[in-house]
N, C-alpha and C positions, 0 to 999 in steps of 0.2 A: 417468566419460566424458566426454570434453571435446567441447564445441560449438564450432564456428565459423560466423560469418556475414558476409556483404559489409559493409562500411560504406563510406560516403561521406562523410567527415568533414571540412570544410574547415579549417584552421588558418589563423588571421588573427593578424598579429603588431599591436602597437601600439606605437608609439614615442614618444607622448605620454604621458607618466605621470601628469600631474596630472588628478586626479579632479574631474567636475562633477555628482556626485551624492551629495548629502549623506545621502540614505536607506541605499544601498548602503555608504557609508562608515561608516556607524553600525551598518548590519547585520553590517559585516566584524568590527567592534571587537568586537561582541555575542559573534560565533561563537568570535573568539580568546578571550574571557573566560571563555566556559562551556563549554570542552573539558573531557572528563573521561575517566579510564582505566579499562577495563574491568577490570582486574587489582585495581585500588587501590580505587575507587569503588564497587564490587559487592562484598557480604559472601558471597561463594561457600561460604563454611563455613556458613552458616545452611540448615538442613533443608527439604527439599520437602515437600509433603503426600504421605502414605503411599497416599492413595486415589486418586490421580491425575487428582482433581478440581481440576485447578490454575485452570480458568476460572471456577468456582463455579457448582455444580448448579443453585442457584435462577435464575440467570442463564442459563443455557442453554437456547434454546427448545427442544431436542431432548428435553430432561429432562422438560420439561412435558408430554409427549405420552403417551396413555396406551399407547402400545406401549412406549417405554421403561420404563415402570412395570412391565410384565408380564416383562421380562427378568430373568435371575438377578442376583443382586448381583455375582456374578464378571463376567457380559458387560456389565452395565452400565459395570464401573470399566475394563475392556478396552475399551470403546467410547470411554468419555471420554478416556482415554490417548490412543487412536488419533487422535481428532480434534484433539486438544491437538496432537499431533505433526504431523499435516499442517497445521492451520492456521499453526504456527510455522514449517513448514518453506517454506510460500510466502513468510513475512515473510522467513526467511533467504535465499531464490532471488531476493526482489524486491530486496533490499540490495546484493547481487551486482550486479544490472542497474542499480540508480543509481549503485553505485560505477564502473563501466563507462562510464554516460553522463554522470557529473560530468567523469570525465576528457576526455571529448570536448567539455563545454561550455568548460572552461579553454583548449582549443585555438580554438573558434570563436565563443565571444561577442566581440564589437567592441570591448569597453571595457576599459581596465585595470582599474576598480573590479569588474566583472564578474568579470575572471579572477582577482582576488583571492579575491573570496567564494566563487567555485566550487572554487577550492583548498582551502578549508576544508570544502567539503562533502565533496569527495573523502574527507578525514579522517574526517570524521563518517560515511560510509557504510561505510568499512574498519572502524571500529570497532563497527558495527552488526553486520557480517557477523560478526566477531569475537563479540560478545555472543550472538548467538541460534545461532550454531555451539556455542558452550560451554553454551548452555542445553540444545540439544538432546540434547548428549551427556550430559547428567544424566538428561534422559529416556529414553535408550537407545535411541532410535526415530525415524526420520525417511521423508520420502517426498518423490518427486520432483518437481521444478517443473511445475505444472499447465499443460495445454495453451494454456490460457485466457492465464494469467499471461505463458508464454514467446511468446506471439504479439503482446500489447501490447508488451513490453519490446524484442523484435527490431524491431516497426516503430518504437520510437523510437529505437533505435541505429541503424537504417539511415537513418533520416531525413535529408534533404539539407540542410536548414537549423538554426540553432541555435534559431530560433523554433519550431518543431514539436519539438525535442527538448526545450524548455523546458515548452512545454503538456503535453506528455505525461508528464515526470518530474515537475516543480516542481508544476503545476497539478492534475493528474490521480493520478498515482500516490501522489505525496508527501500528497496531501491526503484520500487514501484511507487511507494509513498512519496520519498523525495522527488522524484523527477515529476508525480503528479502534482505537490506543493509546490514545485518551480513554476509549474504551468499555471497554477492556481494564483500565484504572487502576479504574473501578467494579467490574468483574466479578471481577479475579483474587482468588481464596483464596490463593493461593501467594506469600508476601511476598516470595521472590526474583524471582517474575515480574515483580509489580509494581514493585520498585524499578526493574528493566531497563525496562519500558516506560514509567515515568515520568521516566527520563532520555532514554529514545528519542525520547519523544513531544516533549520540548522542542527537541531537535533538527529534527525534522519541521517543527516551526512556522517555524523559521528558513527551512528549505527553501522551504516554500510562499510565505512572504513574498518571497523572492529573486525567485522565478517573477511575482507580483503585481506587485511595484517594478518589473521590468524590462519585462514585456510589456507594462504601461499605458500606458509611453511608447513602446514599440515598434508596435505593434500599429495604432494611429492612422496611422502613417506609412506603412503596407503598402497594398497596392493591394486592390480590393474582390475580384478573382479569389484573390488570396494568403491574404486574411481569411477568405473562404468555405472555401478548401482546410483552413485549419486547425480551421474550424467543425465541419467534416465528418470532420476526425482526431479531434477530440475526441468527437465522439458515436458513432463508431465504436468507439473505445477503451473508452467506458463500458459501449457494448454488450456488448461481448467480457467485459470483466470482472464484468459482471451475469450471465454466462451466458445472454444472449438468443439466442447465436448456436448453433452446432455444436459447439463446443469443449470441451462440458462433459458428465458424464453417468457412466463410466465411474470416472473419477480421484475424483469427490465420493463415490462409493459404497464406494470401496476401503477406508476406515477401518472401515466397517460391515461388511464382507465379512472385513475380517480379524480381526474379533471373534467370527466365527463364525456370523453372521446370516445367514438364507437369504435368497437373492437375490429370490427371488419375494414372501417377506414384505416385505422392504425395498420392492420396488415396489408392492404391491396393498394395504398396511396402512399402513405409515409415510408414506410420500410422500402420501397424501390426508390424514393428519392433521397434517402439518407445515403442507400448504396451508390446511386449515380453520382451524389457529391462525393465520394470517397470519405467522407466524414466517419472515420474509425479509429480504432485504438492504434491501429498499425501505419497510420498516415499522419503526417503535420497538418494543423489547421494554421490559422493566422496565427501568428507569433507563437505558434506550440511547436514542441519537439517531442518526437515520439518517444514513449516512456521505455518501450519494450528494446525499441533499437539501438538507442542512445544510453542506458543505464542498464538493465535487466540482462541482456544477452552478454554486453561486453565486459560486464563483471564477471560473469561465469567464465569467460577467456580468460581474465587477470589471474583468477585463482586454478586454473589449470582444468576445468570442467567443458571443455570446447575442443574436443579431440578431433581426429579424422573421421572416427566413427561416428559420432553423433552431430558434426556440424552440417553434413547434406539435409538433415532433417530440419535444421532452422533455416537452410536455405529454401526447401521446399516450401515452408510455411511464408517465406518472405520475410524474415526477420533478420537475415545478412545478407 
């Protein structure tokens, strides 16, 4: 199914081609140097784990619950496979969203050096779409884009300024991806997946740096009203991605239901156990770091979007 949204993306010509930003020039050179080829630089002939435990059971919070331990071995295997497919499907859809957004950034960023770098990110995102689609084909299972992720990506694509697009994509979505991939490099028990996320995480780090370099210079030049609007945009996006709104529920349960788990057991037994174990995105698990508190929120602070006005709201959410 194809989906269309209305966007208002300005296009900015720049006829002065000399760069005045050495940091972006350097990032552009690194991006050109570190391109990789999905068909060549990934060994697709290596075998995947046959037990579907591609993330590593010991590092999966769900697998540490009493509820999981009482499931049959077959159901455990099916559930882990479904969760892996659901998670990686969201990465795939998110990478397409990044691909679309970066195409907009090429049009709308006001400097030549910004346009040149953003063009390399378009290629990066195309590669990421390719690599996760290819891996999901090997898993032979996929899930639709989640409502929460789609809502955030649509807001970024529909934003009417390049600053908002870069905050949403480079600072928030890319920070989320980078931190998650770093954690997956620790967790992954499947060598093929580990090799994919290692290369992808290197790209994501550049994407985050682009947002930081560009916006650290831009935001101090913006009006107080426009800066506050970007702060509110960032807070709203994080809230949605963390599932603090009404955009989650059935979709997160679907991998369990697909494994044949009774919906009442899921609600009344599993959910309390996962809460009691404090296994959430906001807290670190074994060898894991909190993506939000270590990447997303600090990067907002680096670019000047963590003022005294907005900071108490992050404190209230337990993110600072």
